[in-house]
C-alpha positions in Angstrom: 20.4 -55.7 95.7 17.5 -58.0 96.5 15.0 -55.3 95.7 16.6 -54.8 92.2 16.3 -58.5 91.6 12.7 -58.5 92.6 12.0 -55.5 90.3 13.9 -57.3 87.4 12.0 -60.5 88.0 8.7 -58.7 88.1 9.5 -56.9 84.8 10.4 -60.2 83.2 7.2 -61.9 84.3 5.1 -58.9 83.2 6.9 -58.9 79.7 6.4 -62.7 79.5 2.7 -62.5 80.1 2.4 -59.5 77.7 4.1 -61.6 74.9 1.8 -64.5 75.7 -1.3 -62.3 75.5 -0.1 -60.8 72.2 0.7 -64.3 70.7 -2.7 -65.6 71.9 -4.5 -62.7 70.3 -2.8 -63.3 67.0 -3.5 -67.0 67.1 -7.2 -66.3 68.0 -7.6 -63.7 65.3 -6.3 -66.1 62.7 -8.4 -69.0 63.9 -11.7 -67.3 63.9 -13.8 -67.6 60.7 -13.1 -64.5 58.7 -15.8 -63.5 56.6 -16.4 -61.9 53.5 -19.1 -63.9 51.7 -22.0 -63.2 49.3 -23.8 -61.3 51.9 -21.1 -58.8 52.8 -18.6 -58.8 49.9 -17.8 -55.2 48.8 -19.0 -54.5 45.3 -15.4 -53.8 44.1 -14.4 -57.4 45.1 -17.5 -59.1 43.7 -16.9 -59.4 40.0 -19.7 -59.1 37.5 -22.7 -61.4 36.9 -22.1 -63.8 34.0 -21.7 -67.3 32.8 -19.0 -69.5 31.2 -19.6 -72.5 29.0 -16.7 -74.9 28.6 -15.0 -78.2 29.3 -14.0 -79.0 32.9 -10.4 -80.3 33.0 -7.0 -79.9 34.6 -5.4 -76.5 33.7 -1.8 -77.7 33.1 -2.4 -79.4 29.7 -4.0 -76.3 28.0 -1.2 -74.1 29.4 1.4 -76.4 27.9 -0.5 -77.6 24.8 -1.9 -74.5 23.1 -3.8 -76.4 20.4 -7.6 -76.1 20.0 -7.9 -79.8 20.9 -6.9 -79.0 24.5 -10.3 -77.2 24.8 -12.0 -80.6 24.2 -9.7 -83.5 23.6 -10.8 -86.6 21.7 -9.6 -88.9 24.5 -10.7 -88.0 28.0 -8.4 -90.5 29.8 -5.6 -88.0 30.3 -8.0 -85.5 31.7 -9.4 -88.1 34.1 -5.9 -89.2 35.1 -4.8 -85.7 35.9 -8.0 -85.0 37.9 -7.5 -88.2 39.8 -3.9 -87.3 40.6 -5.1 -84.0 42.2 -4.4 -81.5 39.4 -6.0 -78.0 39.7 -9.2 -77.9 37.7 -10.8 -75.2 35.7 -13.1 -74.6 32.8 -11.7 -74.0 29.3 -14.0 -72.4 26.7 -14.1 -73.5 23.0 -12.0 -70.4 22.3 -9.3 -71.7 24.7 -9.9 -69.2 27.5 -9.2 -70.8 30.9 -11.4 -69.9 33.9 -10.1 -70.8 37.3 -12.9 -71.6 39.7 -12.9 -69.6 43.0 -15.2 -69.4 45.9 -17.6 -66.7 47.0 -15.7 -66.2 50.3 -12.5 -64.5 51.4 -10.3 -66.1 52.5 -10.7 -68.4 49.6 -12.1 -72.0 50.1 -11.4 -75.0 48.0 -13.9 -75.5 45.1 -12.2 -78.5 43.5 -14.6 -81.0 45.0 -17.5 -79.1 43.4 -15.9 -79.6 39.9 -15.0 -83.3 40.2 -18.3 -84.7 39.1 -18.0 -82.6 35.9 -14.5 -83.5 34.9 -14.2 -84.2 31.1 -17.7 -82.8 30.6 -19.0 -79.6 29.0 -20.8 -77.3 31.5 -22.4 -73.9 31.8 -21.4 -72.2 35.0 -23.3 -69.1 36.2 -22.1 -66.8 38.9 -19.6 -63.9 39.4 -17.0 -63.5 36.7 -13.6 -61.9 37.3 -10.8 -60.8 34.9 -7.4 -59.4 36.0 -4.3 -59.0 33.8 -5.5 -61.6 31.3 -6.4 -64.2 34.0 -10.0 -65.2 34.4 -12.1 -66.8 37.2 -15.6 -67.6 38.1 -17.3 -68.0 41.5 -20.0 -70.4 40.6 -23.6 -70.1 41.8 -25.0 -72.8 39.5 -23.4 -75.4 37.3 -25.2 -77.6 34.8 -24.2 -80.1 32.0 -24.5 -78.9 28.5 -25.5 -81.5 25.9 -23.0 -81.8 23.0 
């Protein structure tokens, strides 16, 4: 009887350590820096070279207000307020096409801070352009102000 208990206890301890090792491996694999970036991104995931010229703003208003004015409103105070409140930002072209700004890495990193200095301004962003099911995005290499 005692021998069976010892075998059972040994099996339990072995299973416990196996579960701990698996859990540790999962946590470690998720905590290491992944990395697909500009240097090793497969061509199929890298978009096409291009540029986008448009107005940097929150993306909610143009989605709700489909007028041409949302591409460049006469009053920037609403755009500034939305940006200050943490709204997602993008670039909207004069034709009303909205480009989300994505990073050059996978997993994705936050690009919002990069756009903040350009809120309520017209810019030309050059980089890798993506389109999928009507959605558009750009991974920016260079961004510059465009005089109006």
